[in-house]
Structures are given as structure tokens and as C-alpha cells.
C-alpha positions as CSV (number, residue, x, y, z in Angstrom):
1,M,-70.7,-25.2,-69.0
2,P,-73.0,-23.9,-65.6
3,R,-75.0,-20.4,-66.3
4,R,-73.5,-18.3,-63.8
5,H,-75.9,-16.1,-62.0
6,V,-75.6,-12.3,-62.7
7,Q,-77.2,-9.1,-61.2
8,L,-78.9,-7.7,-63.7
9,Q,-80.6,-4.0,-64.3
10,P,-84.6,-3.8,-64.4
11,S,-84.0,-2.7,-68.2
12,Q,-82.9,-5.9,-69.2
13,R,-86.2,-7.8,-67.8
14,V,-88.4,-9.4,-70.1
15,P,-91.5,-7.1,-71.1
16,D,-95.0,-8.6,-70.3
17,G,-93.4,-11.0,-67.7
18,P,-96.4,-13.8,-67.7
19,A,-97.2,-13.6,-70.8
20,V,-93.8,-14.0,-72.1
21,D,-92.8,-16.8,-69.4
22,V,-95.5,-19.0,-70.8
23,L,-94.1,-18.2,-74.6
24,V,-90.3,-19.5,-73.0
25,R,-91.6,-21.9,-71.1
26,E,-93.4,-23.8,-74.0
27,G,-90.6,-23.0,-76.6
28,L,-88.1,-25.1,-74.2
29,A,-90.5,-27.8,-74.0
30,A,-90.6,-27.7,-77.9
31,L,-87.3,-27.4,-78.0
32,R,-86.7,-31.0,-75.6
33,H,-89.0,-32.3,-77.5
34,E,-87.4,-31.4,-80.9
35,L,-84.0,-32.1,-79.9
36,D,-85.0,-35.5,-77.9
37,I,-83.7,-34.3,-74.3
38,P,-84.8,-36.9,-71.5
39,D,-87.2,-35.7,-68.5
40,D,-85.8,-37.9,-66.3
41,F,-83.5,-40.7,-65.3
42,P,-85.5,-44.4,-65.6
43,E,-87.1,-46.2,-62.9
44,P,-83.6,-48.9,-63.2
45,V,-81.1,-45.9,-63.3
46,T,-82.3,-43.9,-59.9
47,A,-82.6,-47.6,-58.8
48,E,-79.0,-48.7,-59.5
49,A,-77.5,-44.9,-58.0
50,T,-79.8,-45.1,-55.1
51,A,-77.7,-48.7,-54.2
52,A,-74.9,-47.7,-55.6
53,Q,-71.5,-48.4,-53.0
54,P,-68.2,-47.7,-54.0
55,R,-66.5,-50.4,-55.8
56,Q,-63.2,-49.2,-54.9
57,V,-61.5,-47.1,-52.0
58,G,-58.5,-45.3,-52.2
59,A,-56.0,-44.3,-49.6
60,D,-56.8,-41.4,-46.9
61,A,-56.2,-38.2,-47.8
62,T,-59.0,-36.4,-45.7
63,D,-55.9,-34.4,-43.8
64,I,-55.6,-32.1,-46.8
65,S,-57.3,-28.9,-46.7
66,F,-59.6,-29.1,-50.7
67,V,-62.1,-26.3,-51.3
68,T,-64.3,-26.5,-54.2
69,I,-64.9,-23.0,-56.1
70,D,-68.2,-23.1,-58.5
71,P,-71.0,-20.9,-59.7
72,E,-73.2,-20.5,-56.8
73,G,-75.7,-23.2,-56.2
74,S,-73.6,-25.7,-58.0
75,M,-73.7,-29.1,-56.8
76,D,-72.7,-31.6,-59.1
77,L,-69.0,-30.6,-57.7
78,D,-66.2,-32.7,-60.1
79,Q,-63.1,-30.6,-58.7
80,A,-61.3,-29.8,-55.4
81,V,-58.1,-27.2,-55.1
82,H,-55.4,-27.7,-52.5
83,I,-51.7,-25.8,-53.4
84,E,-49.2,-25.6,-51.3
85,R,-45.6,-24.2,-51.5
86,T,-42.4,-26.4,-51.8
87,P,-38.5,-25.6,-51.6
88,D,-38.7,-25.4,-55.5
89,G,-41.9,-24.4,-56.1
90,Y,-45.5,-24.9,-55.5
91,R,-47.4,-28.2,-55.2
92,V,-50.7,-28.7,-56.8
93,H,-53.5,-31.4,-55.2
94,Y,-56.8,-31.7,-57.3
95,A,-59.4,-33.6,-56.5
96,I,-61.4,-35.2,-59.1
97,A,-64.8,-37.0,-58.4
98,D,-64.4,-40.4,-58.4
99,V,-67.1,-41.4,-61.1
100,A,-65.4,-44.9,-61.9
101,A,-65.8,-46.1,-58.3
102,W,-69.5,-46.2,-58.5
103,V,-70.4,-46.6,-61.9
104,V,-70.9,-50.4,-62.4
105,P,-69.3,-51.1,-66.4
106,G,-72.1,-52.4,-68.8
107,G,-74.4,-51.4,-65.8
108,A,-77.8,-49.2,-66.6
109,I,-75.6,-45.6,-65.4
110,D,-73.1,-46.5,-67.3
111,D,-75.6,-47.3,-70.5
112,E,-77.7,-44.1,-69.9
113,A,-74.7,-41.9,-69.6
114,R,-73.3,-43.0,-72.9
115,A,-76.7,-42.1,-74.4
116,R,-76.6,-38.4,-72.4
117,V,-72.7,-38.1,-73.3
118,E,-72.9,-34.8,-71.0
119,T,-75.2,-32.7,-69.3
120,L,-77.3,-30.3,-71.0
121,Y,-78.0,-26.7,-69.1
122,A,-81.0,-24.5,-70.2
123,P,-82.4,-21.3,-68.8
124,D,-85.0,-23.2,-67.2
125,G,-82.8,-26.3,-65.3
126,R,-80.3,-28.8,-66.3
127,T,-80.3,-32.5,-67.8
128,P,-77.5,-34.3,-65.9
129,L,-75.2,-36.5,-66.9
130,H,-75.8,-38.8,-64.3
131,P,-78.3,-39.1,-61.5
132,P,-78.9,-36.5,-59.1
133,E,-78.4,-39.3,-56.4
134,L,-74.8,-39.7,-57.2
135,S,-73.6,-36.2,-59.2
136,E,-75.7,-34.1,-56.3
137,S,-74.8,-36.0,-53.7
138,R,-72.4,-38.9,-52.9
139,A,-70.2,-39.1,-55.6
140,S,-70.1,-34.9,-55.6
141,L,-67.0,-33.3,-53.9
142,L,-69.5,-31.1,-51.3
143,P,-68.0,-30.3,-48.2
144,G,-68.3,-32.1,-44.8
145,Q,-68.2,-35.5,-46.3
146,V,-65.6,-37.9,-47.2
147,T,-65.4,-39.0,-51.7
148,P,-63.8,-41.3,-53.4
149,A,-61.3,-39.0,-55.4
150,L,-58.7,-39.5,-58.5
151,L,-56.0,-37.3,-56.4
152,W,-53.6,-35.6,-58.8
153,T,-50.1,-34.1,-57.5
154,I,-48.6,-31.8,-59.5
155,D,-45.6,-30.7,-58.6
156,L,-44.3,-27.3,-60.4
157,D,-40.9,-25.2,-60.4
158,S,-40.7,-21.5,-59.8
159,T,-41.6,-20.7,-62.9
160,G,-45.4,-23.2,-62.7
161,E,-43.8,-25.8,-65.0
162,P,-44.6,-29.5,-64.0
163,T,-41.6,-31.5,-62.8
164,Q,-43.8,-34.5,-61.4
165,V,-47.3,-35.6,-61.8
166,D,-49.1,-38.7,-60.3
167,V,-53.1,-39.6,-59.9
168,A,-54.2,-42.1,-57.3
169,R,-57.5,-43.1,-55.9
170,S,-58.0,-41.5,-52.8
171,R,-60.6,-40.2,-50.1
172,V,-60.8,-36.9,-49.8
173,Q,-63.4,-34.1,-47.9
174,S,-63.7,-30.8,-49.1
175,R,-63.7,-28.3,-45.9
176,A,-65.3,-25.3,-48.0
177,Q,-67.8,-24.8,-50.9
178,L,-66.6,-21.6,-52.8
179,T,-68.5,-19.6,-55.2
180,Y,-66.3,-17.3,-58.3
181,S,-67.9,-14.2,-56.6
182,G,-67.0,-15.2,-53.4
183,A,-63.3,-15.9,-54.1
184,Q,-63.1,-13.0,-55.9
185,N,-64.0,-10.9,-53.3
186,A,-61.8,-12.5,-50.6
187,L,-59.1,-11.7,-52.9
188,D,-60.0,-8.6,-53.5
189,D,-60.5,-7.1,-50.0
190,G,-57.7,-9.2,-48.2
191,S,-59.6,-11.5,-46.5
192,A,-58.5,-14.6,-48.5
193,D,-56.7,-17.6,-47.2
194,D,-53.8,-19.4,-48.3
195,V,-54.7,-21.6,-50.9
196,L,-56.5,-19.0,-52.6
197,L,-53.5,-16.5,-52.6
198,L,-52.1,-19.4,-54.1
199,L,-54.4,-20.2,-56.5
200,Q,-53.7,-16.7,-58.0
201,T,-50.1,-17.4,-58.1
202,V,-50.3,-20.6,-59.6
203,G,-52.6,-19.5,-62.1
204,T,-51.2,-16.4,-63.0
205,L,-47.5,-18.3,-63.8
206,R,-49.9,-20.9,-65.5
207,Q,-51.3,-17.8,-67.7
208,E,-47.8,-16.8,-68.4
209,A,-46.8,-20.2,-69.2
210,E,-49.9,-20.0,-72.2
211,K,-48.7,-16.7,-73.7
212,R,-44.6,-18.6,-73.9
213,R,-46.9,-21.8,-75.6
214,G,-48.3,-19.4,-77.8
215,G,-51.8,-20.4,-76.6
216,I,-55.0,-18.5,-77.6
217,T,-58.2,-17.3,-75.1
218,L,-60.7,-15.7,-76.6
219,P,-61.9,-13.6,-73.8
220,A,-65.0,-13.3,-75.3
221,P,-68.1,-12.4,-72.8
222,E,-70.8,-15.1,-71.9
223,Q,-74.1,-14.7,-73.0
224,V,-76.4,-15.6,-69.9
225,V,-80.0,-16.5,-69.7
226,E,-81.9,-16.9,-66.5
227,Q,-85.2,-16.5,-64.7
228,Q,-85.7,-14.5,-62.1
229,E,-87.2,-14.3,-58.5
230,D,-90.2,-12.2,-60.1
231,G,-90.8,-15.2,-62.8
232,S,-89.2,-12.8,-65.8
233,W,-86.8,-14.0,-67.9
234,A,-82.9,-12.1,-68.0
235,L,-80.5,-11.8,-70.5
236,S,-76.8,-10.4,-70.4
237,S,-73.3,-10.5,-71.2
238,R,-70.8,-11.9,-69.0
239,A,-67.2,-11.9,-68.3
240,T,-65.6,-14.2,-67.0
241,L,-63.5,-12.5,-63.4
242,P,-60.3,-13.2,-62.4
243,V,-60.5,-16.4,-60.2
244,E,-62.2,-18.2,-62.9
245,E,-59.3,-17.7,-65.2
246,W,-56.8,-19.0,-62.4
247,N,-59.5,-22.0,-61.6
248,A,-59.3,-22.6,-65.0
249,Q,-55.6,-23.0,-65.6
250,I,-55.7,-25.7,-62.9
251,S,-57.7,-27.6,-64.9
252,L,-55.8,-27.2,-68.0
253,L,-52.6,-28.4,-66.3
254,T,-54.0,-31.8,-65.2
255,G,-55.6,-31.8,-68.9
256,M,-51.9,-31.4,-70.4
257,C,-50.3,-33.6,-67.5
258,A,-53.2,-36.3,-68.7
259,A,-52.4,-36.2,-71.8
260,R,-48.8,-36.5,-71.0
261,L,-49.3,-39.7,-69.3
262,M,-51.3,-41.5,-72.0
263,L,-48.9,-40.5,-74.6
264,D,-45.8,-41.9,-72.5
265,G,-48.3,-45.1,-71.9
266,G,-49.6,-45.3,-75.3
267,I,-52.6,-45.6,-75.0
268,G,-55.5,-43.1,-73.9
269,I,-57.4,-40.7,-75.8
270,L,-56.6,-36.4,-76.4
271,R,-58.9,-33.7,-77.4
272,T,-57.0,-32.4,-80.6
273,L,-57.8,-28.9,-82.4
274,P,-56.0,-28.2,-85.6
275,E,-53.4,-25.3,-86.3
276,A,-55.1,-22.6,-87.5
277,D,-54.7,-22.4,-91.3
278,P,-52.4,-19.4,-92.0
279,R,-54.9,-18.1,-94.6
280,D,-57.6,-17.3,-91.6
281,V,-54.5,-16.0,-89.6
282,E,-53.8,-13.3,-92.4
283,R,-57.5,-12.5,-93.1
284,L,-57.7,-12.0,-89.4
285,K,-54.9,-9.9,-89.8
286,R,-56.4,-7.9,-92.3
287,S,-59.6,-7.6,-90.8
288,A,-57.9,-6.1,-87.3
289,R,-56.6,-3.2,-89.8
290,A,-59.9,-2.2,-91.2
291,L,-61.1,-2.3,-87.7
292,G,-58.1,0.2,-86.3
293,V,-57.2,-2.9,-84.2
294,D,-53.2,-2.3,-83.4
295,W,-51.3,-5.9,-84.4
296,P,-47.3,-5.4,-83.9
297,D,-45.0,-6.8,-86.3
298,G,-44.4,-10.4,-85.1
299,A,-47.2,-10.6,-82.9
300,S,-49.2,-13.8,-82.8
301,P,-52.9,-14.1,-82.8
302,G,-52.9,-15.0,-79.2
303,D,-50.8,-12.1,-78.4
304,V,-53.3,-10.3,-79.8
305,I,-56.3,-11.7,-78.9
306,R,-55.1,-11.7,-75.5
307,E,-55.1,-7.8,-75.2
308,L,-58.6,-7.3,-76.7
309,D,-61.4,-5.9,-74.6
310,A,-65.2,-7.3,-76.1
311,A,-66.7,-4.1,-74.7
312,K,-64.6,-2.3,-77.3
313,P,-67.6,-3.2,-80.3
314,A,-64.3,-2.9,-82.9
315,H,-62.5,-5.8,-80.5
316,A,-65.5,-7.9,-80.0
317,A,-66.2,-7.6,-84.2
318,L,-62.0,-9.1,-83.7
319,L,-63.1,-11.5,-81.8
320,T,-66.2,-13.3,-83.2
321,D,-63.9,-13.1,-86.3
322,A,-61.2,-15.1,-84.1
323,T,-63.5,-17.9,-84.1
324,S,-62.1,-19.2,-87.8
325,L,-58.9,-19.8,-85.9
326,L,-60.7,-22.3,-83.3
327,R,-62.2,-24.9,-85.8
328,G,-61.9,-28.7,-86.0
329,A,-61.7,-29.9,-82.5
330,A,-62.2,-33.6,-82.0
331,Y,-61.2,-36.5,-79.6
332,V,-58.5,-39.0,-81.0
333,A,-58.2,-42.6,-79.1
334,F,-55.2,-45.1,-79.4
335,D,-53.8,-47.7,-77.9
336,G,-50.3,-48.7,-79.1
337,E,-49.6,-46.3,-82.1
338,V,-49.4,-42.5,-80.6
339,P,-51.6,-40.7,-83.7
340,S,-49.5,-38.6,-85.7
341,Y,-51.4,-35.0,-84.6
342,T,-51.2,-34.7,-80.8
343,L,-52.2,-31.0,-80.2
344,H,-54.7,-28.8,-78.9
345,A,-53.8,-25.9,-80.9
346,A,-55.3,-23.4,-78.3
347,I,-54.0,-24.5,-75.7
348,A,-50.4,-25.3,-77.8
349,A,-49.8,-28.5,-75.8
350,P,-51.4,-32.2,-75.9
351,Y,-55.0,-31.8,-73.9
352,A,-56.8,-34.4,-72.2
353,H,-60.4,-34.2,-71.0
354,T,-60.2,-35.4,-67.2
355,T,-61.5,-32.9,-64.4
356,A,-65.4,-32.9,-65.0
357,P,-66.3,-37.0,-64.9
358,L,-69.8,-35.9,-63.0
359,R,-70.7,-34.2,-66.4
360,R,-68.9,-35.5,-69.2
361,L,-68.5,-38.7,-70.2
362,V,-65.3,-39.4,-71.9
363,D,-63.3,-38.1,-68.2
364,R,-64.1,-41.1,-66.7
365,F,-62.1,-42.9,-69.3
366,V,-59.5,-41.0,-69.0
367,G,-59.1,-40.7,-65.5
368,E,-59.5,-44.5,-65.3
369,V,-56.6,-45.3,-68.0
370,C,-54.2,-42.4,-66.3
371,V,-54.7,-43.8,-62.6
372,A,-53.1,-47.7,-64.5
373,L,-50.7,-45.7,-66.0
374,C,-49.7,-44.0,-62.4
375,A,-49.8,-47.5,-60.5
376,G,-48.1,-49.4,-63.8
377,A,-51.0,-51.2,-63.7
378,P,-53.0,-52.6,-67.0
379,V,-55.9,-50.1,-67.9
380,P,-59.4,-52.2,-66.8
381,D,-60.6,-54.1,-69.8
382,W,-64.1,-51.7,-69.7
383,A,-62.0,-48.5,-70.1
384,R,-59.5,-50.3,-72.6
385,A,-62.7,-51.3,-75.0
386,A,-64.4,-48.3,-74.8
387,L,-61.6,-46.0,-76.3
388,P,-62.6,-46.7,-79.6
389,E,-65.8,-45.9,-79.6
390,L,-65.8,-42.4,-77.6
391,P,-64.7,-40.3,-80.4
392,G,-67.8,-41.1,-82.2
393,I,-70.0,-40.6,-79.0
394,M,-68.4,-37.3,-77.7
395,A,-68.8,-35.6,-81.0
396,T,-72.4,-36.4,-81.6
397,G,-73.0,-35.6,-77.8
398,D,-71.1,-32.6,-78.3
399,K,-73.1,-31.3,-81.2
400,H,-76.5,-32.1,-79.6
401,A,-75.3,-29.8,-76.6
402,G,-74.4,-26.9,-78.9
403,E,-77.7,-27.3,-80.9
404,Y,-79.7,-27.1,-77.4
405,E,-77.6,-24.4,-76.0
406,R,-78.0,-22.2,-79.0
407,G,-81.5,-23.2,-79.4
408,C,-82.1,-21.8,-76.1
409,L,-80.3,-18.4,-76.7
410,D,-82.3,-18.0,-79.6
411,L,-85.9,-18.7,-78.0
412,V,-84.6,-16.0,-75.1
413,E,-83.2,-13.5,-77.5
414,A,-86.5,-14.0,-79.5
415,A,-88.7,-13.6,-76.7
416,L,-86.8,-10.5,-75.3
417,L,-87.7,-8.8,-77.9
418,T,-91.7,-9.7,-78.5
419,G,-94.0,-7.2,-79.2
420,R,-90.8,-4.9,-80.2
421,V,-90.9,-5.3,-83.5
422,G,-90.3,-1.2,-85.2
423,E,-88.5,-0.6,-81.9
424,V,-84.8,0.9,-82.9
425,F,-82.1,-0.1,-80.4
426,E,-78.4,0.7,-80.0
427,G,-75.8,-2.1,-80.8
428,A,-72.5,-2.6,-82.8
429,I,-71.9,-4.9,-85.7
430,V,-69.3,-8.3,-84.7
431,D,-69.5,-10.0,-88.1
432,V,-70.5,-9.3,-91.8
433,R,-71.0,-12.0,-94.5
434,A,-68.1,-11.6,-97.5
435,D,-70.4,-9.4,-100.1
436,R,-71.3,-6.8,-96.7
437,A,-74.9,-7.4,-97.1
438,A,-75.8,-9.3,-94.1
439,G,-73.9,-9.9,-90.9
440,V,-74.5,-10.0,-86.7
441,V,-75.6,-7.3,-84.3
442,Q,-74.9,-7.1,-80.9
443,L,-77.4,-5.0,-78.8
444,R,-76.0,-3.0,-75.6
445,D,-79.1,-3.4,-74.0
446,P,-80.4,-6.4,-73.8
447,A,-77.5,-8.9,-74.5
448,V,-79.3,-10.1,-77.9
449,R,-77.3,-11.0,-81.1
450,G,-79.1,-11.7,-84.5
451,R,-78.9,-11.3,-87.5
452,I,-78.5,-8.4,-89.4
453,E,-79.1,-7.3,-93.5
454,G,-78.3,-4.0,-95.2
455,A,-76.2,-2.6,-97.6
456,D,-71.9,-2.0,-96.8
457,L,-72.6,-3.0,-93.1
458,P,-70.0,-1.1,-90.9
459,L,-67.9,-3.5,-89.2
460,G,-66.6,-3.3,-85.6
461,T,-68.9,0.1,-85.2
462,D,-71.7,1.5,-83.4
463,V,-74.4,1.3,-85.0
464,R,-78.6,1.8,-84.5
465,V,-81.0,-0.9,-85.4
466,R,-84.5,-1.5,-85.5
467,V,-86.2,-5.3,-84.9
468,V,-87.8,-6.7,-87.8
469,Q,-88.8,-10.0,-86.4
470,A,-88.9,-11.5,-83.3
471,D,-90.8,-14.7,-83.3
472,V,-90.2,-17.5,-80.4
473,A,-91.6,-20.1,-82.2
474,T,-89.1,-20.4,-84.9
475,R,-86.6,-18.4,-82.2
476,T,-85.5,-15.9,-85.1
477,V,-84.6,-12.6,-84.4
478,R,-83.7,-10.2,-87.5
479,F,-82.6,-6.2,-87.6
480,E,-81.8,-3.6,-90.2
481,V,-80.2,-0.5,-89.7
482,A,-82.0,2.1,-88.2
483,A,-81.4,5.6,-90.7
484,P,-80.3,8.3,-88.7
485,G,-82.9,10.2,-86.8
486,T,-85.2,7.4,-86.5
487,G,-86.1,6.6,-83.0
488,G,-88.8,4.1,-81.8
489,G,-88.7,3.4,-78.3
490,A,-85.0,1.8,-77.0
491,T,-81.4,3.9,-76.5
């Protein structure tokens, strides 16, 4: 997910900016070399992107007043939305960039995308899945240009449940490029138009539907790292805005509809997640009791997690522990016989990735399968032939992306504390090992997480900790519990 811009306080800035800037840039370059992250696209890929023309053009849907809602500065716009009322509920129009219209199967762009798998994000820039000549230009749903898209039309009843679904190739034109903060401000100050107001209405209905299904959403803040205008690096903890959650619900709705189409059609690829092990649920309940977090009788993990506030140390600790419920995500392809397990447990329904084809490889294939199924046409050979390979490709790509993102965060966390070994900071223990001799501490300012060692660590409580190690070269930060009354600099 793209890093989002956040206003930061001066105390969150890295000390000794120029010197640390060199360490961070050198460290990021070393990390990219270590993980074999490409710098640029090979010349044949760029040449093919520059010369590309849409291979398939759909019906004219430029009369629909689409808008995009993305992080500030985004250019690779996958999704545009329009919502209207109907006599029985709502109609969601969701335009998804038609990457397959531009990419020749087996061509240079296709081969490169299968090697890259997904767009990678770092503090000093992105490593895109597709060449920017397409992904940030003609294939992107930028405002004012007519762009090939897969147009999803999803009718919902008054409770927000889908009653009819269709997807077909179309030509669309976005009217405006909105940012999350701008859209939220418009909703808050009363200046929002009908599309944003209906996004709030439908998004809220879909959140209520998620509760009814028993879905789990972890409301954990996002660690955000960026370089500021003055050249310093910054790290903060950022909670998502309500409009982001409503917008995400439209994407989830589309992914659920895609999964249903493919299951009914007997061909496709799902994103699955096994149901939580009952032993993990019981362990989470015990953690809640130990942390003083209420777990009412009969409440599901989703019910409890939904009410947590990550700003509270005990809640943050329980959220960290709750990630154990969401392990084992995978991609499952099928052609003919439907898989025995089709559920994404966190969504509490079958689900497929289909709304981010500019930034994730599998979405292009899911979209193509769904278009064919809705048209009653055969799935193209190039898409059908790729299905068996995609689960392995995506698993490798997801692992690679996770290593890169974690490495970037570890690097900047170490940079934030360079030269501050021995100083004492305020934080909270958010995770501990079974023997309570080691765990993870979350600092208040800067928003650093790091390993802490000590006896009987107080899970979920505020604590003063001393920096023991901050090494940019090894991307390592370690702390120890500070004795009461000790200082050293930070508060």
C-alpha cells in the first residue's frame, strides 16, 4: 500500500539530518541490492510501453461521473467510483484500470510484470510493477482522459447486500482526483457532493454487513516513513480516516463479487485465509483478561477487535496479539473442480484480488476471467494458462515485498535513534515472548518499534525504556527497561 503523507511534529524528525540522510540512502541502496530490487525497466519493456495501444476497446461509459480517491500525489490510479440511488437500494459503478488492454500476453511488459509481481514502496520512492509510461499515464484513471477500464456494475439492496453483478470492458473518464484527506474534509465540513455522501452511506452499510458475517478488521495504525522537504527523515504512526475505510469496503465488495462469479463459473483464482485456530482464540481471550480488556460472553474476536483503540497501550498489545488469528493467507487457482476451501476468514466470505491491476499482478487475470464469465465467452487462453502458476508467483512476490517493507522500516527506525544509545524514552510493551524475557516495545515519539529484553515484561502497560543498540548498517534497534527515576534525554 502506498505510503501516505502525514504532518509530523519536529520532535519526530531525525537528528543530524545530513549525516543520517547519507546513512539512510546508503542503507536503502544496500537493501535493494540485497533483495535484488530493480532500478529501472529494461529498454524493451519501456519501448513496448511507449508504443502500446489498447488492444480492446469497450463501450462508452464516459457519461458516468467517476472520481478517484487515493493518497496525495498518486499517479497509478487503479480505481474510480460512482454511486447512485436506485428504487430498491444503490448502484455502485466501479471502474478498474484495464491493464490487459495494454499488455500483450508473452510480451516484454508481461514477462517483466511476472518477475516483479507487485509495486514495491520505500521511503525514497516506488518500484512499480508496470512502466510509468502506462501505469502513471495512459493506463491510469487520471482525470480528464478517456481510459480503458473494466466497469463493474453492482446493484445493492437497501441493506447494502449485492443483488446483481456485471463487469464489462468500457471507456471511462474520471471527473476528479480526490485525496483521502480532501474527501474526509469535505464530508466533515458539509461540502461533499452526492458521490461522497453515498460512499459514506454504502461504506457504512458494508461495514455493518461485515459485522454480520463475522469479519475481522484490525484497526492498527500504520507506520509511515517519509523524507521531509528539509531533507530529514520522519516516522509516525497513522490511523486510517473513515473515508478510507468506506472506500476500502467498495474494493472488498468487488473482490467478493469477483470470487462469487468465478466460483459459479468454475474457473479463477481466490485469495484465501484459514479460520483462526480455536486455541489461538482462547489464548487471545486470556490475553484480553490479563490486559484488562473486556471480552463479553458470546462475543467473537471480530466484535472485540472492532472496538479496540490502538492509542491505548493495552489495546495496542491485544491488536498485536490478534495478528496470530490472521495467518496462512494464500492464493488458490481452479479450473473445473472448485477448491474444497474457498473462504477468506478475515472477510468471512470468498474473496479475490481484482481492484489493483496496475500494482498487483494477479488482479489482471482475475479481471479477465470475470469479464469472460459475464459475457458468456471462453476465458482467453493466455489467462487460463497462467492460473496454475499464479499462486506460486504471488506467494514469492508477497514474501519479497514484506521483506522489503520491513527492511525499510527497520532501517529508518535505527536511523531515528542513531547517536541516542543510552537515552530513555516513553513507550508501551505490545508483545512478549512466552517466558516474558523478551518482547516488543512501541515508543510514543518517535513511532519506533523494537526488541526489548528484561525480566517479567509488563505486557500492555506504559514503560520507560533505554536504547541499547541503534545500528543502521544491520537495521537493528534494541531496548531495555529503564530503572525508575532514570533519565537520559527523551520524554
